[in-house]
N, C-alpha and C positions, 0 to 999 in steps of 0.2 A: 329655626326649626321648620317652618313651612316655606320659607323663601330661600333661595339659593345664595343670595348675596347678603352681606352684612348690612345692619341698618346704617343710615348716613351719620348717626351720632357716633358710631364706632370709627368710622373713616374720618370723620372731622369734628373733633370735640367743640369747636366754636359753635356749632349748631346747638349744642346744650344750653349755651347762653342766649343765642338768638330766639329760639323758640319761645321761652318765657317772656322775653322782652316783647316779641310780637303780640302775644296774648294779652299782656298788660297794656300795651298800646290800644288794642282793640276794646278792652274793657274801659279804658279812660274815655274812649271816643263814645261808647254806648252810654256812658254815665254822663257825657256832657262837658267833661272837664277839659279835654283837648281836641277841640274841633279842627285846629289846624293839622293835627296828625292824620285826620280823615283825608285831607287833600293829598298828602304825601303817599299814604298807603293805597289809595284808591286810584292812583294814576294809572292811566292806560299807555302801553307803548305806542310810539308814534305809528306804527304799521298795523295797529289792531283795528279790525273791522267790527263795527257795532251790529248788534243782532235786531236793531229796529228797522 
């Protein structure tokens, strides 16, 4: 309606599965169940410059 392009979920239905999985992973990290996921999700690309 407001955007000219279709949402990514329409272009690639796999995103319908990945979105909720990412949200659940972040929730598990916040609740302290899976601290190992925090390392995987919060990794920075090799060429990323830090803002410090």
